[in-house]
C-alpha atoms as an extended CHARMM CRD file, in Angstrom:
* protein
*
       199  EXT
         1         1  MET       CA            -17.3650000000       28.6470000000        5.0640000000  PROA      1               0.0000000000
         2         2  PHE       CA            -20.2440000000       28.6890000000        2.5950000000  PROA      2               0.0000000000
         3         3  LYS       CA            -22.3850000000       30.7810000000        4.9250000000  PROA      3               0.0000000000
         4         4  ASN       CA            -19.5990000000       33.3460000000        5.1360000000  PROA      4               0.0000000000
         5         5  GLU       CA            -19.8490000000       33.6930000000        1.3670000000  PROA      5               0.0000000000
         6         6  ASP       CA            -23.6110000000       34.3170000000        1.6170000000  PROA      6               0.0000000000
         7         7  PHE       CA            -24.6020000000       30.9770000000        0.1080000000  PROA      7               0.0000000000
         8         8  ASN       CA            -28.0730000000       29.8180000000        1.1330000000  PROA      8               0.0000000000
         9         9  ILE       CA            -27.4190000000       26.4460000000        2.7870000000  PROA      9               0.0000000000
        10        10  ALA       CA            -29.9860000000       23.7630000000        3.5830000000  PROA      10              0.0000000000
        11        11  TYR       CA            -28.6610000000       20.7040000000        5.4170000000  PROA      11              0.0000000000
        12        12  LEU       CA            -30.3250000000       17.4070000000        4.5140000000  PROA      12              0.0000000000
        13        13  PRO       CA            -29.0040000000       14.3130000000        6.3250000000  PROA      13              0.0000000000
        14        14  ASN       CA            -28.9940000000       10.8940000000        4.7130000000  PROA      14              0.0000000000
        15        15  PRO       CA            -32.5330000000        9.4900000000        4.8020000000  PROA      15              0.0000000000
        16        16  VAL       CA            -33.1680000000        6.0680000000        6.3340000000  PROA      16              0.0000000000
        17        17  ARG       CA            -36.2980000000        4.0020000000        5.8320000000  PROA      17              0.0000000000
        18        18  LEU       CA            -37.4630000000        3.2070000000        9.3590000000  PROA      18              0.0000000000
        19        19  GLU       CA            -40.8610000000        1.6480000000        8.6880000000  PROA      19              0.0000000000
        20        20  ASN       CA            -39.5090000000       -1.7480000000        9.8220000000  PROA      20              0.0000000000
        21        21  PHE       CA            -37.8460000000       -0.3260000000       12.9530000000  PROA      21              0.0000000000
        22        22  THR       CA            -40.6630000000        0.5020000000       15.3260000000  PROA      22              0.0000000000
        23        23  TYR       CA            -40.2560000000        1.4960000000       18.9450000000  PROA      23              0.0000000000
        24        24  VAL       CA            -41.1260000000       -1.4790000000       21.1450000000  PROA      24              0.0000000000
        25        25  ARG       CA            -39.5520000000       -2.1030000000       24.5800000000  PROA      25              0.0000000000
        26        26  GLU       CA            -42.1310000000       -4.3720000000       26.2030000000  PROA      26              0.0000000000
        27        27  GLU       CA            -40.2860000000       -7.7180000000       26.1480000000  PROA      27              0.0000000000
        28        28  VAL       CA            -36.6640000000       -6.8580000000       26.8270000000  PROA      28              0.0000000000
        29        29  LYS       CA            -34.4630000000       -9.6230000000       28.1770000000  PROA      29              0.0000000000
        30        30  PRO       CA            -32.6000000000       -8.3140000000       31.2580000000  PROA      30              0.0000000000
        31        31  HSD       CA            -28.8250000000       -7.8840000000       31.0050000000  PROA      31              0.0000000000
        32        32  SER       CA            -28.7130000000       -8.7540000000       27.3070000000  PROA      32              0.0000000000
        33        33  LEU       CA            -26.1640000000       -7.2160000000       24.9430000000  PROA      33              0.0000000000
        34        34  LEU       CA            -26.5690000000       -6.9970000000       21.1720000000  PROA      34              0.0000000000
        35        35  TRP       CA            -23.9250000000       -6.4610000000       18.4900000000  PROA      35              0.0000000000
        36        36  VAL       CA            -24.7770000000       -6.2210000000       14.7660000000  PROA      36              0.0000000000
        37        37  ARG       CA            -21.9160000000       -5.9220000000       12.2900000000  PROA      37              0.0000000000
        38        38  GLY       CA            -19.6670000000       -8.0440000000       10.0890000000  PROA      38              0.0000000000
        39        39  PHE       CA            -16.9780000000      -10.1560000000       11.7140000000  PROA      39              0.0000000000
        40        40  THR       CA            -14.0430000000       -8.1200000000       10.4260000000  PROA      40              0.0000000000
        41        41  SER       CA            -11.3160000000       -6.0480000000       12.0570000000  PROA      41              0.0000000000
        42        42  ILE       CA            -12.9050000000       -2.6420000000       11.3970000000  PROA      42              0.0000000000
        43        43  TYR       CA            -15.8510000000       -3.5860000000       13.6370000000  PROA      43              0.0000000000
        44        44  ASN       CA            -13.7750000000       -5.1440000000       16.4480000000  PROA      44              0.0000000000
        45        45  PRO       CA            -16.0130000000       -8.1480000000       17.2160000000  PROA      45              0.0000000000
        46        46  GLU       CA            -13.6790000000       -9.1910000000       20.0430000000  PROA      46              0.0000000000
        47        47  VAL       CA            -14.6220000000       -6.0960000000       22.0560000000  PROA      47              0.0000000000
        48        48  PRO       CA            -18.2100000000       -7.0600000000       22.9620000000  PROA      48              0.0000000000
        49        49  ILE       CA            -17.0390000000      -10.5180000000       24.0400000000  PROA      49              0.0000000000
        50        50  LYS       CA            -14.4830000000       -8.9430000000       26.3740000000  PROA      50              0.0000000000
        51        51  VAL       CA            -17.1470000000       -6.5430000000       27.6630000000  PROA      51              0.0000000000
        52        52  LEU       CA            -19.4630000000       -9.4650000000       28.4180000000  PROA      52              0.0000000000
        53        53  ALA       CA            -16.7000000000      -11.2880000000       30.2900000000  PROA      53              0.0000000000
        54        54  ASP       CA            -16.0240000000       -8.1600000000       32.3350000000  PROA      54              0.0000000000
        55        55  LEU       CA            -19.7180000000       -7.6740000000       33.1240000000  PROA      55              0.0000000000
        56        56  LYS       CA            -20.1470000000      -11.2920000000       34.1950000000  PROA      56              0.0000000000
        57        57  THR       CA            -18.5670000000      -10.6180000000       37.5820000000  PROA      57              0.0000000000
        58        58  LYS       CA            -21.4760000000       -8.3130000000       38.4300000000  PROA      58              0.0000000000
        59        59  PHE       CA            -24.2130000000       -9.7000000000       36.1670000000  PROA      59              0.0000000000
        60        60  PRO       CA            -23.7100000000      -13.4810000000       36.0430000000  PROA      60              0.0000000000
        61        61  HSD       CA            -26.7450000000      -14.0070000000       33.7850000000  PROA      61              0.0000000000
        62        62  ALA       CA            -25.6560000000      -11.4540000000       31.1760000000  PROA      62              0.0000000000
        63        63  THR       CA            -25.7120000000      -12.5950000000       27.5490000000  PROA      63              0.0000000000
        64        64  LEU       CA            -24.4100000000      -11.3630000000       24.2070000000  PROA      64              0.0000000000
        65        65  THR       CA            -26.0570000000      -11.8710000000       20.8290000000  PROA      65              0.0000000000
        66        66  MET       CA            -23.8090000000      -11.2990000000       17.8040000000  PROA      66              0.0000000000
        67        67  ILE       CA            -25.3650000000      -10.8540000000       14.3670000000  PROA      67              0.0000000000
        68        68  GLY       CA            -23.5300000000      -10.4910000000       11.0890000000  PROA      68              0.0000000000
        69        69  PRO       CA            -21.6850000000      -12.2930000000        8.3030000000  PROA      69              0.0000000000
        70        70  ASP       CA            -18.3080000000      -13.9110000000        8.8450000000  PROA      70              0.0000000000
        71        71  ARG       CA            -15.5380000000      -11.8390000000        7.2630000000  PROA      71              0.0000000000
        72        72  GLY       CA            -12.7520000000      -13.9730000000        8.7010000000  PROA      72              0.0000000000
        73        73  LEU       CA            -12.9390000000      -13.4510000000       12.4700000000  PROA      73              0.0000000000
        74        74  ILE       CA            -15.8650000000      -15.5330000000       13.6990000000  PROA      74              0.0000000000
        75        75  LYS       CA            -13.6560000000      -18.5360000000       14.4820000000  PROA      75              0.0000000000
        76        76  SER       CA            -11.2490000000      -16.4690000000       16.5690000000  PROA      76              0.0000000000
        77        77  CYS       CA            -14.2170000000      -14.8460000000       18.3300000000  PROA      77              0.0000000000
        78        78  LYS       CA            -15.5890000000      -18.2340000000       19.3010000000  PROA      78              0.0000000000
        79        79  ILE       CA            -12.1550000000      -19.2470000000       20.6030000000  PROA      79              0.0000000000
        80        80  LEU       CA            -11.9550000000      -16.0100000000       22.5910000000  PROA      80              0.0000000000
        81        81  ALA       CA            -15.3860000000      -16.6370000000       24.1160000000  PROA      81              0.0000000000
        82        82  MET       CA            -14.2000000000      -20.0750000000       25.2170000000  PROA      82              0.0000000000
        83        83  GLU       CA            -10.9550000000      -18.7230000000       26.6540000000  PROA      83              0.0000000000
        84        84  LEU       CA            -12.8700000000      -16.0820000000       28.6450000000  PROA      84              0.0000000000
        85        85  GLY       CA            -15.3960000000      -18.6330000000       29.8970000000  PROA      85              0.0000000000
        86        86  VAL       CA            -18.4500000000      -17.0200000000       28.2840000000  PROA      86              0.0000000000
        87        87  SER       CA            -19.0530000000      -19.2880000000       25.2810000000  PROA      87              0.0000000000
        88        88  ASP       CA            -22.3620000000      -20.5450000000       26.6980000000  PROA      88              0.0000000000
        89        89  ASP       CA            -23.6650000000      -16.9820000000       26.8440000000  PROA      89              0.0000000000
        90        90  VAL       CA            -22.5350000000      -15.7100000000       23.4360000000  PROA      90              0.0000000000
        91        91  PHE       CA            -24.9830000000      -16.4600000000       20.6440000000  PROA      91              0.0000000000
        92        92  PHE       CA            -23.6120000000      -16.2840000000       17.1070000000  PROA      92              0.0000000000
        93        93  ILE       CA            -26.6570000000      -15.8270000000       14.8790000000  PROA      93              0.0000000000
        94        94  GLY       CA            -25.0470000000      -15.2080000000       11.4950000000  PROA      94              0.0000000000
        95        95  SER       CA            -26.6150000000      -12.9070000000        8.9260000000  PROA      95              0.0000000000
        96        96  VAL       CA            -30.1730000000      -11.6980000000        9.4700000000  PROA      96              0.0000000000
        97        97  PRO       CA            -32.2390000000       -9.9530000000        6.7490000000  PROA      97              0.0000000000
        98        98  ASN       CA            -32.5020000000       -6.2360000000        7.3950000000  PROA      98              0.0000000000
        99        99  ASN       CA            -36.2830000000       -6.3530000000        7.6370000000  PROA      99              0.0000000000
       100       100  GLU       CA            -36.0180000000       -8.8820000000       10.4990000000  PROA      100             0.0000000000
       101       101  LEU       CA            -33.3950000000       -7.1140000000       12.6280000000  PROA      101             0.0000000000
       102       102  TYR       CA            -36.0060000000       -5.1500000000       14.5500000000  PROA      102             0.0000000000
       103       103  THR       CA            -36.9420000000       -8.2400000000       16.5680000000  PROA      103             0.0000000000
       104       104  TYR       CA            -33.4340000000       -8.3150000000       18.0420000000  PROA      104             0.0000000000
       105       105  TYR       CA            -33.2420000000       -4.5710000000       18.6250000000  PROA      105             0.0000000000
       106       106  GLN       CA            -36.5660000000       -4.6320000000       20.4210000000  PROA      106             0.0000000000
       107       107  ASN       CA            -35.8260000000       -7.4260000000       22.8980000000  PROA      107             0.0000000000
       108       108  HSD       CA            -32.2320000000       -6.7030000000       23.9770000000  PROA      108             0.0000000000
       109       109  SER       CA            -31.1240000000       -4.3730000000       26.7700000000  PROA      109             0.0000000000
       110       110  VAL       CA            -28.1240000000       -2.6030000000       25.2310000000  PROA      110             0.0000000000
       111       111  TYR       CA            -26.6420000000       -2.2640000000       21.7460000000  PROA      111             0.0000000000
       112       112  LEU       CA            -22.8430000000       -2.0990000000       21.4550000000  PROA      112             0.0000000000
       113       113  ASN       CA            -21.3160000000       -0.2250000000       18.5230000000  PROA      113             0.0000000000
       114       114  THR       CA            -17.6070000000       -1.0730000000       18.5240000000  PROA      114             0.0000000000
       115       115  THR       CA            -16.5180000000        0.0440000000       15.0730000000  PROA      115             0.0000000000
       116       116  SER       CA            -13.1500000000        1.7690000000       14.5830000000  PROA      116             0.0000000000
       117       117  TYR       CA            -14.5500000000        4.0430000000       11.8870000000  PROA      117             0.0000000000
       118       118  GLU       CA            -18.0530000000        5.3330000000       11.2910000000  PROA      118             0.0000000000
       119       119  SER       CA            -19.5750000000        7.5760000000        8.6710000000  PROA      119             0.0000000000
       120       120  PHE       CA            -23.3330000000        7.9910000000        8.9350000000  PROA      120             0.0000000000
       121       121  GLY       CA            -24.0330000000        4.7700000000       10.8440000000  PROA      121             0.0000000000
       122       122  VAL       CA            -27.3060000000        3.4150000000        9.4420000000  PROA      122             0.0000000000
       123       123  ALA       CA            -27.2510000000        0.3860000000       11.7580000000  PROA      123             0.0000000000
       124       124  VAL       CA            -26.9950000000        2.6930000000       14.7640000000  PROA      124             0.0000000000
       125       125  ILE       CA            -29.9900000000        4.7230000000       13.5840000000  PROA      125             0.0000000000
       126       126  GLU       CA            -32.0490000000        1.5910000000       12.9900000000  PROA      126             0.0000000000
       127       127  ALA       CA            -31.2060000000        0.3310000000       16.4700000000  PROA      127             0.0000000000
       128       128  ALA       CA            -32.0550000000        3.6950000000       18.0200000000  PROA      128             0.0000000000
       129       129  SER       CA            -35.3670000000        3.7660000000       16.1890000000  PROA      129             0.0000000000
       130       130  CYS       CA            -36.3260000000        0.5560000000       17.9960000000  PROA      130             0.0000000000
       131       131  GLY       CA            -35.3940000000        2.1700000000       21.3010000000  PROA      131             0.0000000000
       132       132  ILE       CA            -32.4800000000        0.0050000000       22.3590000000  PROA      132             0.0000000000
       133       133  PRO       CA            -30.0150000000        2.1390000000       24.3680000000  PROA      133             0.0000000000
       134       134  ILE       CA            -26.6670000000        2.3920000000       22.6020000000  PROA      134             0.0000000000
       135       135  VAL       CA            -23.1290000000        2.4430000000       23.9380000000  PROA      135             0.0000000000
       136       136  SER       CA            -20.7760000000        3.4000000000       21.1120000000  PROA      136             0.0000000000
       137       137  ASN       CA            -17.1440000000        3.9630000000       20.3980000000  PROA      137             0.0000000000
       138       138  LYS       CA            -16.6650000000        7.7150000000       19.8970000000  PROA      138             0.0000000000
       139       139  VAL       CA            -15.4880000000        7.7360000000       16.2860000000  PROA      139             0.0000000000
       140       140  GLY       CA            -16.2660000000        9.3330000000       12.9360000000  PROA      140             0.0000000000
       141       141  GLU       CA            -19.5840000000       11.1180000000       12.7210000000  PROA      141             0.0000000000
       142       142  ILE       CA            -20.9740000000        9.5660000000       15.9170000000  PROA      142             0.0000000000
       143       143  PRO       CA            -20.1120000000       12.5400000000       18.1880000000  PROA      143             0.0000000000
       144       144  TYR       CA            -21.4520000000       14.9620000000       15.5620000000  PROA      144             0.0000000000
       145       145  LEU       CA            -24.8050000000       13.2280000000       15.1250000000  PROA      145             0.0000000000
       146       146  TRP       CA            -25.3740000000       12.0040000000       18.6920000000  PROA      146             0.0000000000
       147       147  GLU       CA            -24.9960000000       13.4790000000       22.1800000000  PROA      147             0.0000000000
       148       148  HSD       CA            -23.2530000000       11.6650000000       25.0050000000  PROA      148             0.0000000000
       149       149  LYS       CA            -25.5650000000       11.0750000000       27.9810000000  PROA      149             0.0000000000
       150       150  LYS       CA            -28.5500000000       12.4710000000       26.0800000000  PROA      150             0.0000000000
       151       151  ASN       CA            -29.3900000000        9.9480000000       23.3650000000  PROA      151             0.0000000000
       152       152  MET       CA            -26.3590000000        7.6640000000       23.5310000000  PROA      152             0.0000000000
       153       153  LEU       CA            -23.4610000000        6.7560000000       25.8200000000  PROA      153             0.0000000000
       154       154  MET       CA            -19.9640000000        6.9450000000       24.3320000000  PROA      154             0.0000000000
       155       155  VAL       CA            -16.5530000000        5.5270000000       25.1430000000  PROA      155             0.0000000000
       156       156  GLU       CA            -13.0570000000        6.4280000000       23.9620000000  PROA      156             0.0000000000
       157       157  ASN       CA            -10.7990000000        4.0210000000       22.0590000000  PROA      157             0.0000000000
       158       158  ASN       CA            -13.0760000000        0.9990000000       22.5570000000  PROA      158             0.0000000000
       159       159  ASN       CA            -12.0560000000        0.8720000000       26.2080000000  PROA      159             0.0000000000
       160       160  ILE       CA            -13.4840000000       -2.2920000000       27.7910000000  PROA      160             0.0000000000
       161       161  GLU       CA            -13.7800000000       -0.8360000000       31.2820000000  PROA      161             0.0000000000
       162       162  SER       CA            -15.6270000000        2.2180000000       29.9440000000  PROA      162             0.0000000000
       163       163  TYR       CA            -18.0440000000        0.0070000000       28.0410000000  PROA      163             0.0000000000
       164       164  SER       CA            -18.7230000000       -1.9920000000       31.1930000000  PROA      164             0.0000000000
       165       165  GLU       CA            -19.2740000000        1.1410000000       33.2670000000  PROA      165             0.0000000000
       166       166  ASN       CA            -21.7540000000        2.5820000000       30.7700000000  PROA      166             0.0000000000
       167       167  VAL       CA            -23.5750000000       -0.7030000000       30.2920000000  PROA      167             0.0000000000
       168       168  THR       CA            -23.8290000000       -1.0610000000       34.0560000000  PROA      168             0.0000000000
       169       169  ILE       CA            -25.5840000000        2.3140000000       34.2250000000  PROA      169             0.0000000000
       170       170  LEU       CA            -28.1620000000        1.1180000000       31.7130000000  PROA      170             0.0000000000
       171       171  PHE       CA            -28.5630000000       -2.2800000000       33.3720000000  PROA      171             0.0000000000
       172       172  GLU       CA            -29.0780000000       -0.8380000000       36.8450000000  PROA      172             0.0000000000
       173       173  ASN       CA            -30.8430000000        2.4750000000       36.2390000000  PROA      173             0.0000000000
       174       174  HSD       CA            -34.0660000000        1.7500000000       34.3750000000  PROA      174             0.0000000000
       175       175  THR       CA            -35.1280000000        5.3980000000       34.4640000000  PROA      175             0.0000000000
       176       176  GLU       CA            -31.8980000000        6.4700000000       32.8050000000  PROA      176             0.0000000000
       177       177  ALA       CA            -32.1140000000        3.6640000000       30.2580000000  PROA      177             0.0000000000
       178       178  LYS       CA            -35.6620000000        4.7120000000       29.3940000000  PROA      178             0.0000000000
       179       179  ARG       CA            -34.6210000000        8.3530000000       28.9980000000  PROA      179             0.0000000000
       180       180  ILE       CA            -31.7260000000        7.4520000000       26.6860000000  PROA      180             0.0000000000
       181       181  SER       CA            -34.0180000000        5.1050000000       24.7750000000  PROA      181             0.0000000000
       182       182  GLU       CA            -36.7270000000        7.7120000000       24.1930000000  PROA      182             0.0000000000
       183       183  ASN       CA            -34.2370000000       10.4060000000       23.2110000000  PROA      183             0.0000000000
       184       184  ALA       CA            -32.5260000000        8.0190000000       20.7970000000  PROA      184             0.0000000000
       185       185  ARG       CA            -35.8350000000        7.1890000000       19.1640000000  PROA      185             0.0000000000
       186       186  GLU       CA            -36.5970000000       10.8910000000       18.7340000000  PROA      186             0.0000000000
       187       187  LYS       CA            -33.1950000000       11.4830000000       17.1640000000  PROA      187             0.0000000000
       188       188  ALA       CA            -33.5320000000        8.4800000000       14.8460000000  PROA      188             0.0000000000
       189       189  LEU       CA            -36.8620000000        9.7330000000       13.5350000000  PROA      189             0.0000000000
       190       190  SER       CA            -35.2060000000       12.9390000000       12.3470000000  PROA      190             0.0000000000
       191       191  PHE       CA            -33.4400000000       10.8000000000        9.7130000000  PROA      191             0.0000000000
       192       192  ASP       CA            -36.5810000000        8.9740000000        8.5480000000  PROA      192             0.0000000000
       193       193  TRP       CA            -37.2050000000        9.0890000000        4.7920000000  PROA      193             0.0000000000
       194       194  GLU       CA            -40.8690000000        9.9670000000        5.2500000000  PROA      194             0.0000000000
       195       195  ILE       CA            -39.8770000000       13.0760000000        7.2010000000  PROA      195             0.0000000000
       196       196  LEU       CA            -37.0580000000       14.1250000000        4.8750000000  PROA      196             0.0000000000
       197       197  LYS       CA            -38.8350000000       13.3260000000        1.6050000000  PROA      197             0.0000000000
       198       198  PRO       CA            -40.8460000000       16.6030000000        1.4490000000  PROA      198             0.0000000000
       199       199  MET       CA            -37.6240000000       18.5560000000        1.9410000000  PROA      199             0.0000000000
């Protein structure tokens, strides 16, 4: 609209400081899922637990690490993990300082982003900067900032089966996982403060 009115437009995305989120993929635990959000309904913390349970039939040693503050749902998530028989393989870490999150991003196989709404998605960019392949719910600005099958894999409506199918691709196809990882890192760097600052 503005361009049609001959306005001179320069697009500047939100800058993110990525100095603590370096690309390291040398000590990744096989078949390990990571989720980083608050335990509240908007982020659907039950979804990754259900995904893990579904994946267990094919990857019996799969694990899930869940990081974030309790906003009322952590108890029900622990009960769900028990009911689905995966409580021994779900690790509830609690809150982790932002400048320490990179250690988790760097040593897990796949990052699950299960939010119902998403604006810019700083956590997703930080994860991508560390190179962890991401499978995300296709909501908000995600499909505008990221490309399905190029630098991220996306699912519709937090569908458990779709999550499992996409995670399976990343678990089994190391070449594809590496390609997604490298493309995600490249995309994440385009939001880095040090790159955007001169603009």
